[in-house]
Every structure is written in C-alpha cells, then in structure tokens.
C-alpha positions as CSV (number, residue, x, y, z in Angstrom):
1,M,-49.8,-36.6,8.5
2,K,-50.4,-35.6,4.9
3,N,-47.5,-37.9,3.8
4,I,-49.1,-40.8,5.7
5,L,-52.4,-40.2,3.9
6,N,-50.7,-40.0,0.6
7,I,-48.9,-43.3,1.2
8,L,-52.1,-45.0,2.3
9,L,-53.8,-43.8,-0.8
10,I,-51.0,-45.1,-3.1
11,I,-51.1,-48.5,-1.3
12,S,-54.8,-48.9,-1.5
13,L,-54.8,-47.9,-5.3
14,Q,-51.9,-50.4,-6.0
15,S,-53.8,-53.1,-4.3
16,C,-56.6,-52.8,-6.9
17,I,-54.3,-53.6,-9.7
18,R,-54.4,-57.3,-10.7
19,D,-52.4,-59.4,-13.1
20,N,-53.9,-61.5,-16.0
21,P,-57.6,-61.1,-15.5
22,I,-59.8,-64.2,-16.2
23,I,-62.1,-64.2,-19.2
24,V,-65.1,-66.4,-19.6
25,V,-66.5,-66.4,-23.2
26,S,-69.9,-67.9,-24.1
27,N,-71.2,-68.4,-27.6
28,K,-74.9,-67.7,-27.5
29,S,-75.1,-67.2,-31.4
30,D,-76.5,-69.8,-33.7
31,K,-73.2,-70.5,-35.6
32,I,-69.7,-71.7,-35.1
33,I,-67.1,-69.1,-34.7
34,D,-63.7,-69.7,-36.4
35,S,-61.8,-67.9,-33.6
36,I,-62.0,-65.2,-30.9
37,T,-59.1,-63.1,-29.9
38,T,-59.0,-61.1,-26.7
39,F,-56.0,-58.7,-26.0
40,P,-54.7,-55.7,-24.1
41,D,-52.4,-55.0,-27.0
42,L,-51.5,-56.6,-30.4
43,D,-48.6,-58.6,-28.9
44,N,-50.5,-60.3,-26.0
45,N,-53.4,-62.4,-27.4
46,T,-55.6,-65.0,-25.9
47,V,-57.2,-67.0,-28.7
48,F,-60.1,-69.5,-28.7
49,Y,-60.5,-71.6,-31.8
50,N,-63.6,-73.4,-33.3
51,F,-66.1,-72.0,-30.9
52,K,-69.4,-73.9,-31.2
53,P,-72.9,-72.6,-30.4
54,N,-73.8,-72.7,-26.7
55,E,-70.2,-73.5,-25.8
56,K,-68.5,-71.8,-22.9
57,R,-64.7,-71.4,-22.4
58,K,-62.4,-69.9,-19.8
59,G,-58.9,-68.3,-20.2
60,I,-56.8,-65.4,-19.0
61,I,-55.9,-62.2,-20.8
62,L,-52.1,-62.1,-20.8
63,M,-50.7,-59.0,-19.2
64,N,-47.2,-60.2,-18.3
65,N,-45.2,-58.5,-21.1
66,L,-47.4,-55.4,-21.2
67,L,-45.6,-52.0,-21.0
68,K,-46.5,-50.0,-17.8
69,N,-49.1,-47.9,-19.5
70,D,-52.9,-47.4,-19.7
71,G,-55.4,-48.8,-22.2
72,A,-58.4,-50.8,-22.9
73,Y,-58.9,-54.4,-23.8
74,G,-60.1,-55.6,-27.2
75,I,-62.0,-58.6,-28.7
76,S,-62.2,-59.6,-32.2
77,I,-64.4,-62.4,-33.7
78,Y,-63.3,-64.0,-37.0
79,E,-65.1,-65.9,-39.6
80,N,-63.1,-67.4,-42.6
81,G,-60.0,-65.4,-41.5
82,H,-61.8,-62.0,-41.6
83,I,-62.9,-60.0,-38.6
84,I,-66.7,-59.8,-38.4
85,K,-67.2,-58.1,-35.0
86,Q,-64.8,-56.1,-32.8
87,K,-65.3,-54.3,-29.5
88,A,-63.1,-52.4,-26.9
89,F,-63.9,-53.0,-23.3
90,G,-62.6,-52.6,-19.8
91,Y,-59.5,-50.5,-18.7
92,Y,-56.1,-51.2,-17.4
93,T,-53.7,-48.9,-15.8
94,N,-50.0,-49.0,-15.3
95,G,-49.9,-52.3,-17.1
96,G,-52.2,-53.9,-14.5
97,S,-56.0,-54.8,-14.7
98,L,-58.4,-53.2,-12.4
99,D,-60.9,-56.2,-12.8
100,Y,-60.8,-59.7,-11.7
101,G,-62.1,-60.8,-15.0
102,F,-64.8,-60.5,-17.6
103,N,-67.7,-62.5,-18.8
104,V,-68.2,-62.1,-22.5
105,I,-71.5,-63.2,-24.2
106,I,-71.5,-63.4,-28.0
107,E,-74.9,-63.2,-29.6
108,N,-76.0,-63.1,-33.3
109,D,-75.9,-59.3,-33.4
110,T,-73.9,-58.1,-30.4
111,I,-71.2,-58.7,-27.9
112,L,-72.1,-58.4,-24.2
113,I,-69.4,-57.8,-21.7
114,E,-69.7,-57.8,-17.8
115,S,-67.1,-57.3,-15.2
116,P,-68.3,-59.1,-12.1
117,S,-66.4,-59.0,-8.8
118,F,-65.7,-62.7,-9.2
119,I,-65.7,-65.2,-12.2
120,F,-67.2,-68.7,-12.3
C-alpha cells in the first residue's frame, strides 16, 4: 500500500512539470528598451529587441537543452548594450517548469512578475 502511495505521489508531482513556459512582456515604461533577455540559464535565451512603450510581446522560455537540475529564471533589460535592470524569478525543478508561464510588466523603476494559472 505504501508503494502505491509513493508511486501516485511521484506521478502527481511529475505531472506538474511543464516544458517551455510562455512569457508575456509588457513595456509600461516611458522609453524604448533596446532588448530584453529572459533565461533559465546563460545558454537558453529568449530575446525581445526594440521594445517600444506600451508594447506587449509573447514568447517562450526555452528549456529544451537545459540540464536536469533546479534553478530560477532571470530577466535582463539592456540599454545601449549595458544591463540597466536584472531580476531573478520563478523556479524550475529537474529541468522543467512548475509554471505555465509568466506575465512580466516593466515599469520605469521596477519589474513586476506574475505567474498566473493561464496566460493570455
């Protein structure tokens, strides 16, 4: 009986892990952003270029080539080739995401990140 409960627990936890979460980025700042990079590690980047104020874009965070380890996602915002803002967010385990996706809102002085149960 104990083995059956352990197997059910493993299956239920494994079903929570997702590949390639969706990311929706909104520029609510008052300036054009050169580029925005989101990533689970330095080798798997999703990049948005020339991001205008009040613009919204959708992409995926690439997890296909990620090692089977745990970690957090990162976001970097660039201006003139230099990082002006950075933030770590979310969590992945065993190389898979626990979230369907993320809504990222970039404001003049901060980066807001939500992890809803679904993404528009």
